[in-house]
N, C-alpha and C positions, 0 to 999 in steps of 0.2 A: 208441585211442592218444592221448594229449593231447602237446603239444610239452613236453618237460622245460625246467623252469626253469633247468638248468644251459645251454641252448641259448638261452632268451631273455636270462639275466644277461651274455650275450656283446655286448650290443646297447646303445644308450644313447641311445633317441629322448627327445626334449626331455621334461620333466615333465607330465603332463597331456595330452600329446598321443597319439590313435590314429594312428599313421601307416599308412595303407593306400593307400600309392603307389609301389608298388616298379615299377608299370609305367613311372614316369616316372624315378626311380632309387631304386636299391635301398640300404639301409642298410647301411653295412660292419660286419662285425663286429670288436670290440675289436684281436683279432689282426692284421687287415687295416690298421688305424687305424696301431698299433705300427710294424709293416712300413714304411708309409709313412713315417713320422716317423723311424725309423730312416734310412731312404733319405734324407730332405732333409738330417738332421742329418750324416750321413756325407758326402754333397754338400758341405755348408756348409763342413765343417772340411779336406774334400780327402784324406781318409783310405780314400775308398770304392776297393773292387777291382772298376771299372765291369762286366768279363767276368761274375766268379763271382757277385757280391753283386745284380747288374742283369740283365744279359742274359740269363746263363743260366737265371733265372727262367723266360723264355718258354718253353724246353724242358720245364720241369717241368709249366709251366701247360699246354702242347700235350697231354701226357700225361694230364694230369688231365680235362681237356675230354672227351677220347678215352672216357674211361671213363665220364664222365656220359651219355654217347649212344649207348655200344655200339660203337665204331668204334676201329681202331689207332691208335698216336701218327702213325705215319707217313703218315696220310690227313689229317691236317690242318695247315693253314697258319695262321700268326698274321698278322693284320690290324688296323687300327685301327676300321675300320667297315664297315657293310653295303655302302654303295656301292663302297668299293673292291674286295670279292669281287665284285659285280654286274658293275661296269666292265670286270673281267677277262673276264669272259665275254660282255659284250655285244659289248665290242673284237674279238673272234675269231669272230664271227656272221659267217658268208659273206651277201654281198647276197642278196637274197630270202628269206632266212629268216624264219617267221614266229612272233612271240612272242605266247603267250598269256596274260594277266593277267586278276586281278580286277576288277571295278568298285572305285573307290575305296582301290586299295593305295595304300601308302606311296610317297611319292617316291624313297626310298633304291633301291627295288626298281624302279619304273615310268622315272625320268628318264633312267637310262642306256641303256634300249631306246629311249626317244625321241631320243635323242641319236643313237643309231646309225641311228635311222628317217631324220632328218634327213640323216646324213653320207652314207650308202650303202645307202638301201632297205630297212632292217629294217622289216616291218610288224608293228605291236602291234595286237592284236584284245584286247577286253576281254569280258568275260562275268561273270554274276552267282558271287558267291564262292561261295555254298552249291551252286551246280551244275555248278561248274567244269569237273568232269570229264566230265559231257556236251557241253562245248563242244569238246573234243580229236577233233581231226580228221586226215585223212592230210597236211594241210597244214601241221599244228602241227609246227613245227621243235623249240619249248621251252617248257614251262610252269613260269611264275616265278610265285610267291605265300609272302604272310605264311603261317604255317602256324596262329599265332593273332593274330587282328586286333587291333591297338591300339585301335582304336576301339570295337570292340563287345565283344572276348573272345570272339567265337565261334571255333572251330576249323575247319579246311577239312577235309573227307573224304579224307584222305592215301590210304588204301588205295586208294579208288577211283579217284583222279587218279593214282596212281601205275601202276594197272591199264589205265587208258583209255591212258596215256604208252605204254607196254609195247605194247600193240594194234597203236598208232599209229606207232610208232617215233619218239617224240617224247623230249626228254629233261627231265629235272626240276630245277628248281633252288627252294629251299626257303629262306625265311628265318623261322629259329626262335626269334628274338630276344625274342618273347612266348610262346614255347610252353614253353622248357627252363629249367629241370628239371622241370616238371609235366606237360608233355604228351610221353610217351614216343616216342620216334622208331625205337628199335633195330631193331623188329618188319620195319619197311620201308627201313631204311637201305640194303640191297644194291639196293633199285629206285630210289633218289635220287643223282642225278646229283652235286648240288651242294649243299651245307647251310650257311648262313652264320648266326651268331649274335654279336652285341654283349654284352658282358659286363658293363655297368653298370646294368642293370636287376636281372633276376630272378637272374642268377649273382653278384650284390653286389660287382661288381669296380670299381677305378675306371674312369673312361670312356676310352677309347683302347684297350681290349683287346676284343679280337674274334678270332673263330674261323672258319675257311673249311674246311669239308671237302669233299675232290676224290675223286672216284670213281678208284680206280686205273688204271683202261682210259683216262683221259683225260690221264693225265700229259705224254704224249708229243706227244697232241694239241694241247692248250691252251699256248702259248707264255706265260712267265714275263712279260708285257710290263712289270710294274713292278720288273725286276731290280735289284736292288742288292747291295751288298757281302755281307750277309746270305745269300744266298741262292748265296754261292761253296761248291765243294767242295774242300777241306774246310770246315767252319766255322771262321772266323778264322783260315784259311788263306790268303788271298790279300788284300792290302789296296790293290795298287796293279797298273795293267796288266792285260793278257790274258794268254792267252785265256780267254773265257767258258765256265769247266764248272761248270755248277750242281749242286745235290744232286740225288739221284734220287728224291727221294718228293715229296709234297706240300708239303715246307718250299720248294722252289723258287718259291713265291707268297708266300712270306714278306714283310713290309715292315719294313724298319727299325724297330726297338721304340722308343717311348717309356719308357725304362728304368724310372722310377718307378713307372707305372702297373702294368708287369708284376710288380716286386715285391711291391706290394699286391696283386695278383690271387690270388698263389699261397695264401694263408691262406684267402682265400674260397673257392678251389676245394676245397681240401684239405677244409675243412670241409662243402661241398655232398656230395663223393663221400661221405665218411662219415655224412651225415644222410642220403643217398639209400639206402645200405646197410641204415640201422637203421630206414628208415621213417618218418621225421621228415617227409621232404620230402613223402610222400602225406596227410600230417596236414594239411597246408596247404589241401588241397582241401577237406578236411571244414569249414574255415572258411570258405572259399567258397561251400561248399554251405549252411550256416548262414545266410550274410547273404543268398543269393539268395531261401531260403524265407523269410527274413523279409522281404524285400522282394515277396515274391509272385511271384518270377520262377523261369521253368525253374531246374531245375539245371543249373550250369555245365560248360562243356567244357574249361575252363583253370581257372588260379587268379582270372582275371580277372572281375568280375562290374559289369555296367552297368546302368544305370538311365535311361531315356529322362526326361528334365523339359523342362519349359515354356522354362525358361532356364538352360543348362548352366552358363554362366560365373557367374551369381549364385548359383544352387546350390552350385558350389563355392568361392565365397566364405563364403557362410553358414557352409558345414559346417567350413571353414577356422578359421571366427571361433569356432565351436561346440567346436574341438579335435579334429576328424577330418578327418586330410590326405587328399583326393582329388584325382582332375583331371576337367577338362571336355573331352570329346573327342567329336567327330561329334554334338553334341545330345545326349550322354550325361554323367549321372557316373559315372566310372570309380574302381572300388575294386579295389586287388590287394593282396591281403594276403601274409604270408610268415610267417617262422618266427619273427618276434620279435612277433608279435600272438598276442591271447589270445580266447578266446570270449567275455568280459566287453567285450572292445573292439569284438567284431562287435556285441553287441547294443547297445552305445552308440550305432555308427554308424547302426543301424535304428531307435533311439529317436530320433536326431538328425534323422533324414530325416522320420519321422513326425511330430516336432513343428514343424517347419517347413513343413508340410505342401507338400512340395518334389514328390512323385510325382505321376507320371500313368502311365496303365496302360502297359507297356511294348508296341514295336513288335512 
């Protein structure tokens, strides 16, 4: 299957640009841009109904994201960034807890636990990413990791990590920002305690749209320390005073929404759910495989393809000048295709790298 022209026609990259950088920010489809434009104009002229036009869009987005990962809508909280969800978990770990994290983990996952370490004696232990499951022990309280690394595109052995955590009684926290919608999690969701995903990359949403899956058995144990007006029960039912009666499900962890971002997110998520159902999402992985093969790399485990080069920053600049948008991360040139890309653009990227003589053997 190839990506239909009707899908690519929903996007407007600059003429002549092969945009292969969804892992930095995904391009919005036209319906998302239209929704944002409408929200801004309605804000500008004062005619918007903020509840129905903006805030309730979060409820629709909650259900759409749940569909993408195979969860129920009531298991999803709405948050603005990964660190917010991680921070809620870190703040509630008891003193003496041990958190196992991969070496080189992204700060939004790592830093909240380092703060907890400084504040009340949480131990943070690091282990190699590829063999993280082998480092889980009876002393491990929580395993926290990016499912797909942003700097390498490598995907963690999720099933093995979940099995090891279950064996030793540890909980599992997954940052799936660089995995979803290309790396499935549904088969392991019952074994994942917490899953967080920011939407501005591969989910093609505005920045500020994020999701926090919380396993139902933790709802009563994990206090909603960022409680705000939006978690009150019923929703929109209490604007002033107490008592504090929060919603009964994972929405108790919601953060007050940046309205326009969520209004823009809905069309992107609707399209992603449709494309997942139709098999279009899986086709992006074919583009990544084409790119990896052309660069002499192993088949990728996600949509991200990374190539080690002598000077990643210089390589990024040279490729950008050649009309191929990518990113320098961790000594690699990182490429991340999406539904708006074509096989011809992949071939163009391969040719640009070869002509610039940038590549060295991959690690």
